[in-house]
C-alpha positions as CSV (number, residue, x, y, z in Angstrom):
1,M,-30.1,31.8,-10.6
2,S,-26.3,31.7,-11.3
3,T,-23.3,33.7,-10.2
4,L,-21.0,35.1,-12.9
5,Y,-17.6,36.5,-12.2
6,L,-16.1,39.1,-14.5
7,L,-12.3,39.2,-14.3
8,H,-9.8,41.5,-15.9
9,K,-7.1,39.0,-16.9
10,P,-3.7,40.6,-16.8
11,Y,-1.1,40.3,-19.5
12,R,1.0,37.1,-19.2
13,M,-1.4,35.1,-17.1
14,L,-3.0,31.8,-18.0
15,S,-6.7,31.5,-18.4
16,Q,-6.8,28.6,-16.0
17,F,-6.1,27.9,-12.3
18,T,-3.0,25.6,-12.7
19,D,0.2,25.7,-14.7
20,E,1.5,22.2,-15.6
21,R,4.9,23.8,-16.6
22,G,5.2,25.8,-13.5
23,G,6.3,29.4,-13.0
24,R,3.6,31.3,-14.8
25,A,0.8,33.4,-13.3
26,T,-2.6,31.7,-13.2
27,L,-6.2,32.8,-12.3
28,K,-5.6,31.5,-8.8
29,D,-3.3,34.5,-8.2
30,V,-6.2,36.9,-8.5
31,I,-9.4,35.0,-7.9
32,D,-9.7,31.9,-5.7
33,M,-13.3,30.9,-5.7
34,P,-13.9,27.2,-5.4
35,G,-15.4,25.3,-8.3
36,I,-15.5,28.1,-10.9
37,Y,-14.2,27.7,-14.5
38,A,-13.6,30.1,-17.3
39,A,-16.3,30.3,-20.1
40,G,-13.8,30.5,-23.0
41,R,-10.3,31.7,-22.7
42,L,-7.8,34.4,-23.5
43,D,-4.3,33.8,-24.7
44,Y,-1.4,34.2,-22.2
45,D,-0.2,37.4,-24.0
46,S,-3.7,38.9,-24.2
47,E,-5.6,40.9,-21.6
48,G,-9.1,41.8,-20.7
49,L,-12.5,40.3,-19.9
50,L,-12.8,36.7,-18.8
51,L,-16.1,35.3,-17.6
52,L,-16.1,32.6,-14.9
53,T,-18.9,30.6,-13.2
54,D,-19.6,27.2,-11.6
55,D,-22.7,26.8,-13.8
56,G,-21.8,24.4,-16.6
57,A,-24.9,25.2,-18.6
58,L,-24.1,28.9,-18.5
59,I,-20.5,28.2,-19.5
60,H,-21.9,26.3,-22.5
61,R,-24.3,29.2,-23.5
62,I,-21.5,31.8,-23.3
63,S,-18.7,29.9,-25.0
64,D,-20.5,27.8,-27.7
65,P,-19.9,29.4,-31.1
66,R,-23.5,28.5,-32.1
67,H,-24.8,31.2,-29.8
68,K,-22.5,33.8,-31.6
69,Q,-21.8,35.9,-28.6
70,P,-20.1,39.0,-30.0
71,K,-16.6,39.6,-28.5
72,T,-15.2,43.1,-28.6
73,Y,-11.5,43.7,-28.6
74,W,-9.3,46.8,-28.5
75,V,-6.3,46.0,-30.6
76,Q,-3.1,48.0,-31.0
77,V,-1.6,47.2,-34.4
78,E,1.6,48.1,-36.1
79,G,1.3,50.7,-38.7
80,E,-1.7,52.7,-39.9
81,P,-4.3,50.4,-41.6
82,G,-6.0,52.0,-44.6
83,D,-9.5,51.5,-45.7
84,T,-8.5,48.5,-47.9
85,A,-7.2,46.6,-44.9
86,L,-10.2,47.5,-42.7
87,D,-12.6,46.6,-45.4
88,A,-10.9,43.2,-45.8
89,L,-11.5,42.5,-42.1
90,R,-15.1,43.6,-42.4
91,Q,-15.7,41.2,-45.3
92,G,-13.8,38.2,-43.9
93,V,-10.2,37.1,-44.6
94,T,-8.9,33.7,-45.6
95,L,-6.8,32.1,-42.8
96,K,-5.3,28.6,-42.8
97,D,-8.5,27.3,-41.1
98,G,-10.9,29.0,-43.5
99,V,-12.6,32.3,-44.2
100,T,-13.5,34.3,-41.1
101,R,-17.0,35.7,-40.6
102,P,-17.3,39.4,-41.3
103,A,-16.1,41.5,-38.4
104,R,-17.1,45.0,-37.2
105,V,-14.0,47.2,-37.3
106,R,-13.4,50.8,-36.5
107,R,-10.4,53.0,-35.6
108,L,-10.1,54.3,-32.1
109,S,-8.6,57.7,-31.5
110,D,-7.3,57.4,-27.9
111,P,-8.7,54.5,-25.9
112,R,-8.2,54.8,-22.1
113,V,-6.3,51.7,-21.2
114,A,-4.2,50.8,-18.2
115,P,-0.4,50.8,-18.9
116,R,0.9,47.3,-19.7
117,Q,3.9,45.9,-17.9
118,P,6.2,45.4,-19.6
119,P,5.1,47.9,-22.3
120,I,4.9,46.9,-25.9
121,R,8.1,47.1,-28.0
122,R,7.9,50.1,-30.3
123,R,10.0,51.2,-33.2
124,I,10.3,54.9,-33.3
125,E,9.9,55.0,-37.1
126,T,6.7,52.9,-37.1
127,P,3.5,54.3,-35.8
128,T,0.8,52.2,-34.2
129,T,-3.0,52.3,-34.4
130,W,-5.8,51.2,-32.1
131,L,-8.8,49.4,-33.6
132,E,-12.0,48.1,-32.2
133,V,-12.7,44.6,-33.6
134,V,-15.9,42.7,-32.9
135,I,-16.1,39.1,-33.9
136,T,-18.6,36.3,-33.4
137,E,-16.1,33.4,-33.6
138,G,-13.5,32.0,-31.3
139,R,-10.8,30.6,-33.3
140,N,-7.3,30.2,-31.9
141,R,-5.5,33.6,-31.8
142,Q,-8.1,34.8,-34.4
143,V,-7.8,38.5,-34.1
144,R,-4.0,38.4,-34.2
145,R,-4.1,36.3,-37.3
146,M,-6.6,38.5,-39.0
147,T,-4.6,41.7,-38.4
148,A,-1.4,40.0,-39.5
149,H,-3.1,38.8,-42.7
150,V,-3.8,42.4,-43.7
151,G,-0.3,43.5,-42.9
152,H,-0.7,45.0,-39.5
153,P,0.5,42.7,-36.7
154,T,-1.1,43.0,-33.3
155,L,1.1,44.5,-30.6
156,R,-1.5,44.5,-27.8
157,L,-4.9,42.9,-27.5
158,I,-7.5,43.7,-24.8
159,R,-11.0,42.1,-24.8
160,V,-13.4,44.7,-23.5
161,A,-16.7,42.9,-23.9
162,I,-18.4,39.6,-24.3
163,G,-22.0,40.1,-25.4
164,A,-23.5,42.7,-23.0
165,W,-20.8,42.1,-20.3
166,R,-18.1,44.8,-20.3
167,L,-14.7,45.3,-18.7
168,E,-15.4,48.8,-17.6
169,G,-14.4,49.6,-14.0
170,L,-12.0,46.7,-13.6
171,A,-8.2,47.2,-13.4
172,P,-5.9,44.3,-14.3
173,G,-6.3,41.6,-11.7
174,Q,-9.7,42.9,-10.4
175,W,-13.0,41.1,-10.6
176,R,-16.6,41.6,-9.7
177,S,-19.6,39.2,-9.5
178,E,-23.1,39.4,-10.8
179,T,-26.2,37.3,-10.0
180,L,-28.0,36.3,-13.1
181,H,-31.8,35.9,-12.5
182,A,-32.4,34.7,-16.1
183,P,-30.0,33.0,-18.6
184,M,-27.6,35.4,-20.4
185,K,-29.1,38.5,-18.8
186,P,-26.5,40.7,-17.1
187,R,-27.7,42.5,-14.0
188,P,-25.2,45.3,-13.4
189,S,-27.2,46.6,-10.5
190,S,-26.5,43.5,-8.5
191,A,-22.8,43.5,-9.1
192,R,-20.3,44.0,-6.4
193,A,-16.7,45.0,-7.0
194,T,-13.8,43.1,-5.4
195,R,-10.1,44.0,-5.6
196,R,-7.4,41.6,-6.3
197,R,-6.1,39.4,-3.5
198,S,-3.0,40.9,-1.8
């Protein structure tokens, strides 16, 4: 039996509990449970679901690319990607570190997301589009590099799911815990919500 913590990592927060440089927000600002570590990470300028636990074997099962846990992102991109750009993402694009695995991609009409502070920089003459992108890899800044490759840079990136675990119900900085009675089996009924530390 293991305890898994689901955290909504805010924008401009490190996916770790310390900051060697100093001055940046860390996980300790919103969750201070002894001995837990993140299973994977999110970039400083990305938001969304981060999974944490003190179970090293569980961390390995979640984060090891061989297990191909699908990761779902809502991505606000510059411009309006056409079918050619979306099909390229679905088939796999060639980045500096090789060809990506095919992604599942669809347009989102109006996702309900919390306002970001500060908001994205927008150019009045350039529209933006929200996409849902599902990948089974974890390369460095992969989704951002993929959308840039097809000509639509990422303006905002929110991870909304890792496997069956979802961000729903958590505002930025909030977390909840789940008791896992079997490896990799979410138990939403045993979850308890906890607000950010004040």
